[in-house]
C-alpha positions in Angstrom: 80.5 83.0 96.9 78.3 84.2 94.6 78.7 86.9 91.8 76.1 89.7 94.4 78.3 88.7 97.1 81.4 89.5 96.3 79.6 92.6 94.4 78.5 93.3 98.4 82.1 92.9 99.8 83.1 95.5 96.5 80.2 98.0 97.7 81.7 97.1 101.9 84.8 98.5 100.5 84.2 101.7 99.3 80.7 102.5 101.9 83.0 104.4 104.0 82.9 107.2 101.5 79.8 108.3 104.2 82.2 108.5 106.7 83.8 111.5 105.0 82.4 114.9 105.9 82.5 117.4 103.2 85.2 120.3 104.0 86.7 117.7 106.5 90.7 116.9 105.9 90.6 112.8 104.9 93.5 111.7 108.1 96.5 109.4 106.6 96.6 106.1 107.7 99.6 104.2 108.3 99.7 100.4 108.1 103.0 99.1 108.6 105.1 101.1 107.8 109.2 100.9 107.8 111.3 98.0 107.5 111.0 95.2 105.9 107.6 97.4 103.8 107.4 101.1 102.2 105.7 103.7 104.4 102.3 104.5 103.4 102.3 108.3 102.1 98.3 108.1 101.2 95.4 106.9 101.9 92.3 107.9 99.6 89.7 107.0 101.9 86.8 106.7 100.3 88.6 103.9 97.9 90.4 102.2 101.3 93.5 102.5 98.6 97.3 103.2 99.3 100.2 105.1 97.9 104.0 104.7 98.9 106.9 106.1 99.3 108.7 105.1 96.4 112.0 107.2 96.9 113.8 103.8 96.4 112.1 101.9 94.4 114.8 100.4 91.6 114.1 100.6 87.6 113.5 97.0 85.9 116.2 96.7 83.9 116.4 96.4 80.2 119.2 94.6 80.1 118.0 90.7 79.4 114.5 91.5 79.9 112.9 88.8 78.3 109.4 90.9 76.8 110.0 92.6 73.7 107.7 96.2 72.8 106.5 94.0 70.1 105.4 91.1 72.8 102.5 93.9 73.8 101.4 95.4 69.9 101.1 97.7 69.1 99.3 100.4 71.8 96.4 101.7 69.8 93.8 101.9 71.2 95.0 102.6 74.3 91.9 103.0 76.7 92.4 104.3 79.9 91.8 101.5 82.7 89.4 102.0 85.4 90.0 101.6 88.8 88.9 97.6 90.3 89.4 97.3 94.3 92.8 96.9 96.1 91.6 94.2 98.0 92.4 93.3 101.9 96.1 91.6 100.5 98.0 94.6 99.0 100.5 96.6 101.2 103.8 98.9 100.6 106.0 96.2 100.3 109.8 96.4 100.4 110.9 96.2 96.0 113.4 93.7 96.6 114.7 92.3 93.1 112.3 91.2 89.8 112.5 87.6 91.5 110.1 88.2 93.0 108.8 84.1 93.4 111.6 83.8 96.3 111.9 80.3 96.4 108.8 79.5 95.7 108.2 76.5 93.9 105.0 76.2 90.7 105.4 76.9 86.9 107.3 80.0 85.8 105.8 82.8 84.6 107.7 86.1 84.1 105.3 89.3 84.0 106.0 92.3 82.3 103.5 95.3 82.4 103.4 98.9 80.6 102.7 101.7 81.1 101.4 104.1 78.7 99.7 107.4 78.1 96.0 106.8 77.4 95.7 110.5 75.3 99.4 109.5 73.3 100.1 106.2 73.7 103.6 106.0 73.9 105.0 104.8 77.0 105.9 106.4 80.6 109.2 105.5 82.1 109.8 106.4 85.7 106.3 104.7 86.9 106.4 102.2 89.8 104.3 99.6 89.2 103.1 97.4 92.6 102.4 93.9 91.6 101.4 91.1 93.8 99.3 87.6 93.8 99.0 84.5 95.1 101.1 81.6 95.5 100.9 78.2 94.1 98.7 77.5 96.9 96.6 80.4 96.3 97.9 82.2 99.8 99.1 85.4 100.2 102.2 86.1 101.4 102.4 88.4 104.9 99.2 86.3 105.7 98.5 84.0 107.9 95.2 82.9 106.1 95.0 78.4 105.8 93.9 77.0 102.2 90.8 77.0 101.7 90.2 79.8 104.0 87.3 82.5 102.7 88.3 86.3 102.4 86.2 88.0 105.5 86.4 91.2 104.9 87.3 93.2 101.7 89.2 96.5 103.9 93.2 96.0 104.3 94.5 93.3 106.5 98.0 93.8 107.6 100.8 91.4 107.2 101.6 89.9 110.3 104.6 87.7 109.2 108.3 89.0 107.2 106.5 86.6 104.2 107.3 88.7 101.3 107.2 86.1 98.3 105.3 87.1 94.9 105.5 90.3 96.0 107.2 93.2 94.8 107.8 97.2 92.7 110.1 98.3 89.9 110.4 101.7 88.2 109.8 101.9 84.5 112.6 101.4 81.9 112.8 104.1 79.1 110.1 101.6 77.2 107.3 101.8 80.1 108.3 98.6 81.0 108.1 96.8 84.3 109.0 93.3 84.2 108.6 90.9 87.4 110.0 86.9 87.7 107.1 85.1 89.4 105.2 81.5 89.3 101.9 81.3 88.2 99.3 81.8 90.6 97.1 79.3 91.9 93.7 79.9 93.3 91.8 80.8 96.2 88.3 80.9 97.5 85.6 82.7 95.1 87.8 84.4 93.0 89.1 83.8 89.4 93.2 83.7 88.8 94.1 86.4 88.7 97.5 89.4 89.2 97.5 92.1 90.9 98.9 95.7 90.1 99.0 99.3 91.1 100.9 102.2 89.0 102.3 105.3 91.1 103.4 108.4 89.7 105.9 110.4 92.0 104.4 109.6 95.6 100.4 109.0 94.5 99.2 106.1 93.5 97.5 106.8 89.4 95.9 102.8 89.4 94.4 100.1 91.1 93.6 96.8 88.9 93.8 93.1 88.3 93.6 91.1 84.7 92.9 87.4 85.2 94.7 84.5 83.1 93.8 82.4 80.0 91.3 80.3 80.9 93.5 77.2 78.3 97.4 78.4 80.7 95.3 78.0 83.8 94.3 74.8 82.9 97.6 73.3 81.9 99.3 74.3 85.3 96.9 73.5 87.3 97.3 69.7 85.5 100.6 69.9 87.1 102.4 69.6 91.1 102.4 71.5 93.1 98.9 72.9 91.5 97.1 70.0 91.3 96.6 68.8 94.4 93.3 68.1 96.0 91.4 70.9 97.1 87.5 71.3 99.4 87.3 74.5 97.2 86.3 74.7 93.0 87.9 77.0 90.9 86.6 79.7 89.6 86.8 80.2 86.1 87.2 83.4 84.3 83.7 83.2 82.4 81.9 83.4 86.2 83.9 86.7 86.4 82.7 88.3 82.9 80.9 90.9 84.8 84.0 92.3 86.9 84.9 93.5 83.2 89.1 92.4 84.0 91.5 92.2 80.7 92.7 89.3 80.4 96.8 88.5 80.1 98.7 87.9 76.8 100.5 85.1 77.8 103.2 84.1 75.7 105.4 80.5 75.7 109.0 81.2 76.3 111.9 78.9 76.6 111.4 77.2 80.2 108.9 80.2 81.1 105.7 81.5 80.1 105.5 85.4 79.6 102.2 87.8 81.4 101.8 90.8 78.9 99.4 93.3 79.2 99.3 97.4 79.0 98.4 99.8 81.4 97.1 102.9 80.4 97.3 105.7 82.7 95.0 109.6 82.5 98.5 111.0 83.4 
């Protein structure tokens, strides 16, 4: 898919704006509510984004945390992130535990996201961070897509099974950090390698975004099993998605794993 077509999918996701009539309340849409997932508390209709019931989301544990505040560097400048498209494969998954790999094969990757106040550059504790990404094959859990099958719609695709690997939600600790243990994502058709995240304050989503991973790490990981199987679709590089304006996570080498870190600056 070329860039123009990807942008058309983005615009299609926003086209529901025309359906929102002035003075009319927008109905809350519930998708896959209840066990094993959190309930949807609100749907921002014109943005096609979901807010979730976060009452049971656990706090990310500082004890044993791999990332330190120093790994993120100074929070200055803390430029506020703008919303990106949520994509079709997000849902309010059961938060479970920090180990979101859930037995999936792949190169170990610890993902640490730090919520900071865009006005003060200070950490935001008790924010809920959702994270989701594809597995080593380029597939999202909860879906029954085939490898190299193009994404058919930018709108939400409700889960069709109970697989929940490479998904999770944690509440930020006193340093504003939520840390997940996962695997390095593979790639799928027409997208660079990326990780999605959503930040909730209370029961409402404040930020929906995604970030890329460094090309040097992408190339090194994709040369390894189980990533290095023949594929019909070519891999899209970060440079080919430069017009998306996405940030690239900083990846640090740690014993037996990589650590990917990123600051998420919010207007709160």
